[in-house]
C-alpha positions in Angstrom: 0.4 14.7 -14.7 0.6 11.6 -16.8 1.8 8.4 -15.1 2.3 4.8 -16.3 3.0 1.6 -14.4 3.3 -2.1 -14.9 3.7 -5.3 -12.9 4.7 -8.7 -14.2 4.6 -12.0 -12.2 5.6 -15.5 -13.0 4.1 -18.2 -10.7 4.3 -21.9 -10.4 1.4 -23.8 -9.0 1.7 -27.3 -7.6 -2.0 -28.0 -8.1 -5.1 -26.0 -9.2 -5.4 -22.8 -7.2 -7.6 -19.8 -6.8 -5.7 -16.5 -7.0 -6.7 -13.0 -5.8 -4.7 -10.2 -7.4 -4.5 -6.7 -6.1 -2.4 -5.0 -8.7 -4.8 -2.8 -10.7 -5.2 0.9 -10.3 -8.0 1.7 -7.8 -11.4 2.9 -9.1 -12.0 6.6 -9.4 -8.9 7.4 -11.5 -8.9 8.1 -15.2 -6.9 5.4 -16.8 -6.5 2.8 -19.6 -5.2 -0.6 -18.7 -4.6 -4.2 -19.8 -4.5 -7.3 -17.5 -3.5 -10.6 -19.0 -3.3 -13.9 -17.0 -2.0 -16.7 -19.2 -1.1 -20.4 -18.7 0.2 -22.6 -21.4 -0.3 -19.9 -24.0 -4.0 -19.6 -23.2 -5.5 -16.5 -21.7 -7.6 -17.2 -18.6 -10.9 -15.6 -17.5 -10.5 -13.0 -14.8 -13.3 -11.7 -12.6 -13.2 -8.2 -11.0 -14.5 -7.3 -7.6 -14.5 -3.7 -6.3 -14.7 -3.2 -2.5 -16.1 -0.2 -0.7 -12.8 1.6 -0.7 -12.4 1.4 -4.5 -9.8 -1.4 -4.4 -10.2 -3.5 -7.5 -9.5 -7.2 -6.9 -9.2 -9.7 -9.7 -9.9 -13.4 -9.1 -8.8 -16.2 -11.4 -8.4 -20.0 -11.2 -5.2 -21.6 -12.5 -4.2 -25.2 -13.1 -1.0 -26.8 -12.0 2.1 -25.4 -13.7 3.5 -22.1 -14.8 1.4 -19.0 -14.9 2.2 -15.5 -16.2 0.4 -12.3 -15.1 1.0 -9.0 -16.9 -0.7 -5.7 -15.9 -0.1 -2.3 -17.5 -1.9 1.1 -16.8 -1.7 4.6 -18.1 -3.2 7.2 -15.6 -4.2 10.7 -16.8 -4.2 13.6 -14.4 -5.1 13.3 -10.7 -8.3 12.0 -9.2 -10.4 14.0 -6.8 -9.8 13.3 -3.1 -11.5 10.2 -1.8 -14.6 11.0 0.2 -14.5 10.2 3.9 -17.0 7.4 4.8 -19.0 7.3 8.0 -17.2 4.0 9.0 -13.7 5.5 8.4 -13.6 7.2 11.8 -14.4 3.9 13.5 -12.7 1.2 11.4 -9.4 3.1 11.1 -9.0 4.0 14.7 -9.1 0.3 15.9 -6.0 -1.9 16.4 -5.5 -4.3 13.5 -3.4 -7.4 12.7 -0.2 -5.4 11.9 -0.9 -2.1 13.6 -1.1 -2.8 17.3 -2.1 0.8 18.4 -3.3 -0.4 21.8 0.2 -1.8 22.6 1.9 1.3 21.3 -0.4 3.7 23.2 2.2 4.5 25.9 4.9 5.2 23.4 2.7 7.4 21.3 1.5 9.5 24.3 5.0 10.0 25.7 6.6 11.0 22.3 3.8 13.2 20.8 1.8 14.7 23.6 0.7 18.2 22.6 0.9 17.8 18.9 -2.2 18.1 16.7 -3.2 18.2 13.0 -0.3 18.7 10.5 2.3 19.0 13.3 1.3 15.6 14.7 1.3 13.8 11.3 4.7 15.3 10.3 6.0 14.6 13.7 5.1 10.9 13.7 6.4 10.5 10.1 9.7 12.2 10.9 10.1 10.2 14.2 9.5 6.9 12.4 11.8 7.8 9.6 14.6 8.8 12.0 14.4 5.7 14.1 14.1 3.0 11.4 16.6 1.9 8.8 15.4 0.8 5.4 16.8 -2.7 5.0 15.3 -5.0 2.3 14.7 -8.5 3.6 15.1 -7.4 7.2 11.5 -8.2 8.2 9.2 -11.1 7.8 5.6 -11.2 6.4 4.2 -11.6 9.9 6.0 -8.7 11.6 3.8 -5.9 12.9 4.4 -2.4 14.1 5.6 -3.5 17.6 8.2 -5.9 16.1 9.4 -3.2 13.7 9.9 -0.7 16.5 11.9 -3.3 18.4 14.1 -4.2 15.4 14.5 -0.6 14.3 14.5 -1.6 10.6 12.2 -2.8 7.9 10.8 -2.0 4.4 8.0 0.3 3.3 5.1 -1.7 4.7 6.9 -1.8 8.1 7.4 2.0 8.1 3.7 2.4 7.2 2.5 0.0 9.8 4.3 1.9 12.6 3.1 5.3 11.4 -0.5 3.9 11.3 -0.3 2.4 14.7 1.1 5.5 16.4 -1.5 7.8 14.7 -4.4 5.5 15.8 -3.0 5.5 19.3 -3.4 9.3 19.2 -7.0 9.1 18.0 -6.1 9.9 14.4 -7.8 7.6 11.9 -5.0 6.0 9.7 -4.8 3.2 7.2 -2.4 1.6 4.7 -2.4 2.1 0.9 -0.5 0.1 -1.6 0.7 2.1 -4.6 2.8 2.3 -7.7 5.4 4.9 -7.0 7.2 6.7 -9.8 10.6 7.8 -8.6 10.9 4.9 -6.1 14.3 3.1 -5.8 14.6 0.2 -5.7 11.4 -0.1 -7.7 8.8 -2.4 -6.3 5.2 -2.2 -5.1 5.2 0.5 -2.4 3.2 1.0 0.8 2.4 4.3 2.5 0.1 5.4 5.3 -2.9 7.7 5.0 -4.0 9.9 7.9 -7.4 11.6 8.2 -6.8 15.3 9.0 -9.5 18.0 8.9 -11.9 15.7 7.0 -9.5 14.6 4.3 -7.2 11.7 3.7 -3.5 12.6 3.3 -0.5 10.4 2.4 2.2 9.9 4.9 5.4 8.2 3.8 8.1 7.9 6.5 10.5 6.3 4.0 10.5 9.5 1.8 11.6 7.3 -1.1 9.2 8.6 -3.7 7.2 11.9 -4.1 3.7 11.5 -2.8 2.2 13.6 -5.6 2.9 10.9 -8.2 1.6 7.8 -6.4 -1.0 5.6 -8.1 -3.4 4.1 -5.6 -3.9 0.3 -5.8 -5.5 -1.0 -2.6 -6.6 0.6 0.7 -7.1 -1.2 4.0 -6.4 -1.5 7.7 -2.9 -2.9 7.1 -1.0 -5.2 4.7 -3.5 -8.0 5.3 -6.0 -6.0 3.2 -3.6 -4.9 0.5 -1.5 -7.9 -0.4 -0.7 -7.9 -4.2 -1.3 -11.7 -4.4 -3.1 -14.3 -2.3 -4.0 -17.8 -3.1 -6.0 -20.8 -1.9 -6.0 -24.4 -2.9 -2.8 -25.6 -4.5 0.6 -24.4 -3.3 1.8 -21.4 -5.4 5.3 -20.1 -5.6 6.3 -16.7 -6.9 9.1 -17.2 -9.4 9.6 -13.7 -10.7 8.2 -10.2 -10.0 8.9 -7.0 -11.9 7.3 -3.7 -11.1 7.8 -0.3 -12.9 6.3 3.2 -12.7 7.1 6.5 -14.3 5.7 10.0 -14.5 6.2 12.7 -17.2 7.5 15.2 -14.7 8.7 13.9 -11.3 7.4 16.4 -8.7 9.4 17.6 -5.7 7.9 16.6 -2.4 8.0 18.6 0.8 7.5 16.4 3.8 6.1 19.2 5.9 3.1 19.6 3.5 -0.2 17.7 3.4 -0.5 15.7 0.1 -3.4 13.6 -1.0 -3.0 10.5 -3.2 -4.4 11.4 -6.6 
């Protein structure tokens, strides 16, 4: 399987600002890539930081004015499954900013009592997919899983947050992964959940908008607060334009009843 992806951003900064980008393919994959951050026709110096989950963050300082960011990657084959760390079964069971598993505990117990393993994961995914409507722009950046369930609508990150929260409430470690997603429509950065089942991490996408086999991992974390594609400090920064694309040589067929790892 050969996959390629790109993202392009145009920003406007009111004053000098420090940016943190989370748009690069995660460590552990076989890829070739280019990352260009330019301002006024000059390429800026970018510093890479890799966290303990393989997320590759890139930091750069920009001046006031227009800034262009262009990232392109070619991924060959599929990576080996990510090893389970000792901390995973602790960190990814706890409630987090957007995944209020403690609040959703009664709902999870009443809806999924008796289910385990694959049946539980597919049951939660199907339940969330059936109860939410995918509506671009329907949610706000501060909405968590509880608000999503109340509103019964959202986008990919909202679906993923609700899946993660329900699984954690049922003592299944779960987390959020940002990805490039060949086959996704409308094309954008995508977010899915990952559940720890029988000692291995598996992708869970309640939107069913893209085949899980073709996903390219970008960032992994507790929820969207750990996986935002752009954050800034200092001067006010406005996102003027965003374009994302991802393709695969052969688009696989996905069976939502099967366990699939992101590779």
